[in-house]
TIKOL-465224 format. One record per residue (C-alpha): residue in three letters; residue number from 1; x, y, z. Coordinates in steps of 0.001 Angstrom, whole numbers, plus 500000, padded with zeros to 6 digits. Layout:
REM TIKOL-465224
> Ala,NUM,X,Y,Z
...
***
This chain:
REM TIKOL-465224
> Met,1,500151,521096,506311
> Asn,2,501528,521822,509842
> Ile,3,504692,520574,511529
> Ala,4,502803,517949,513673
> Arg,5,501068,516357,510742
> Ser,6,504262,516370,508736
> Met,7,506170,514733,511532
> Ala,8,503294,512108,511909
> Thr,9,503349,511502,508271
> Leu,10,507050,510944,508231
> Leu,11,506999,508742,511385
> Ala,12,504223,506651,509624
> Gly,13,506206,506408,506532
> Val,14,509310,505201,508476
> Leu,15,507116,502650,510171
> Phe,16,505552,501411,507103
> Gly,17,508879,501135,505272
> Phe,18,510602,499415,508183
> Gly,19,507699,496983,508482
> Leu,20,507651,496074,504824
> Ser,21,511529,495648,504864
> Tyr,22,511448,493514,508068
> Ala,23,508588,491384,506651
> Thr,24,510602,490925,503384
> Met,25,507742,492270,501285
> Ile,26,510315,494333,499546
> Arg,27,511810,491208,497881
> Pro,28,509865,490269,494742
> Glu,29,510810,486591,495111
> Val,30,509153,486473,498338
> Val,31,506052,488027,497191
> Leu,32,505845,485749,494299
> Ser,33,506270,482716,496347
> Phe,34,503352,483964,498408
> Leu,35,501322,484425,495273
> Arg,36,502119,480902,494262
> Phe,37,500842,479480,497655
> Gln,38,504361,478445,498450
> Asp,39,504934,480698,501454
> Phe,40,502123,482046,503645
> Gly,41,504280,484378,505917
> Leu,42,503054,487389,504055
> Met,43,499497,486347,505013
> Leu,44,500457,487510,508702
> Val,45,501701,490696,507314
> Met,46,498480,491313,505410
> Gly,47,496356,490224,508253
> Gly,48,498146,492578,510556
> Ala,49,497500,495406,508077
> Val,50,493825,494535,507929
> Leu,51,493505,494478,511739
> Val,52,495190,497953,511976
> Val,53,492763,499359,509287
> Leu,54,489908,497768,511053
> Val,55,490772,499356,514343
> Ala,56,491674,502654,512796
> Tyr,57,488734,503169,510479
> Lys,58,486061,501497,512314
> Leu,59,486639,501468,516110
> Ala,60,488703,504827,516522
> Pro,61,485585,507006,515530
> Arg,62,483490,505298,518123
> Leu,63,486070,505450,520918
> Met,64,487510,509071,520376
> Lys,65,485599,512223,519990
> Arg,66,488036,513570,517280
> Pro,67,491298,512336,515670
> Val,68,494547,513369,517313
> Leu,69,495699,515527,514360
> Asp,70,492428,516833,512792
> Asp,71,489131,518266,514086
> His,72,486776,515590,512715
> Phe,73,486857,512039,511197
> His,74,486328,511966,507398
> Glu,75,484349,509640,505373
> His,76,486001,507531,502789
> Pro,77,483168,506321,500433
> Ser,78,483987,503412,498303
> Val,79,482369,503057,494845
> Trp,80,482362,499587,493471
> Asn,81,481725,499259,489874
> Arg,82,483003,497781,486675
> Asp,83,486017,500162,486461
> Thr,84,487038,499118,490003
> Ala,85,486729,495388,489327
> Leu,86,488774,495806,486168
> Gly,87,491291,497974,487731
> Ala,88,491811,495406,490594
> Ala,89,492125,492674,488072
> Leu,90,494783,494477,486120
> Phe,91,496559,495461,489261
> Gly,92,496627,491740,490268
> Val,93,497842,490736,487057
> Gly,94,500716,493194,487133
> Trp,95,501553,492336,490729
> Gly,96,501563,488592,489808
> Leu,97,503845,488971,486922
> Cys,98,506454,491079,488557
> Gly,99,505930,490417,492352
> Val,100,506019,494202,492949
> Cys,101,503340,496394,494926
> Pro,102,503944,500154,494776
> Gly,103,504691,500576,498517
> Pro,104,507122,497753,498927
> Ala,105,508899,498789,495626
> Ile,106,509470,502318,497068
> Ala,107,510551,500886,500161
> Ser,108,512880,498524,498448
> Leu,109,514696,501470,496936
> Gly,110,515871,502335,500461
> Thr,111,517884,498938,500446
> Gly,112,519606,499776,497125
> Asn,113,517268,497529,495037
> Trp,114,517630,499883,491973
> Asn,115,516141,497235,489624
> Leu,116,512895,498089,490974
> Leu,117,513003,501494,489234
> Trp,118,511709,499662,486189
> Ala,119,508635,498381,488027
> Leu,120,508010,501826,489517
> Gly,121,508451,503393,486095
> Gly,122,505924,500871,484626
> Ile,123,503604,501754,487541
> Ala,124,503972,505389,486898
> Leu,125,503417,504854,483177
> Gly,126,500254,502934,483662
> Ala,127,498851,505558,486063
> Leu,128,499620,508269,483467
> Val,129,497976,506260,480702
> Gln,130,494818,505717,482938
> Gly,131,494674,509429,483834
> Leu,132,494889,510557,480188
> Arg,133,492216,507984,479341
> Ala,134,490056,509211,482084
> Lys,135,490110,512841,480844
***
């Protein structure tokens, strides 16, 4: 990985973490109130993210000959099947039980919320079990 890509990745990570923190997505109680339909502020955050992805993945290849830091645009095929649906359901149950999504949990560590290490440990353990099961 060259220095330009590394710096772009670092800058994107800083922007992502700051945005999650600023939008209070790093606080599980805020996420849980959103999931209980008590606070719709995070809907704006999610809507903004969907808009950015829509522009980046759909419009950018039409407007640019090549990406800024690569020689061509890559395809990201998506496979929808029973495993995808089951994985999404399990993720949703886990998210609903603890109010923690992996990205915001990692960003929350930057604010000193060390209790989320338990959730991240559970996320890692679940990914490990799935990886072992898939072999």
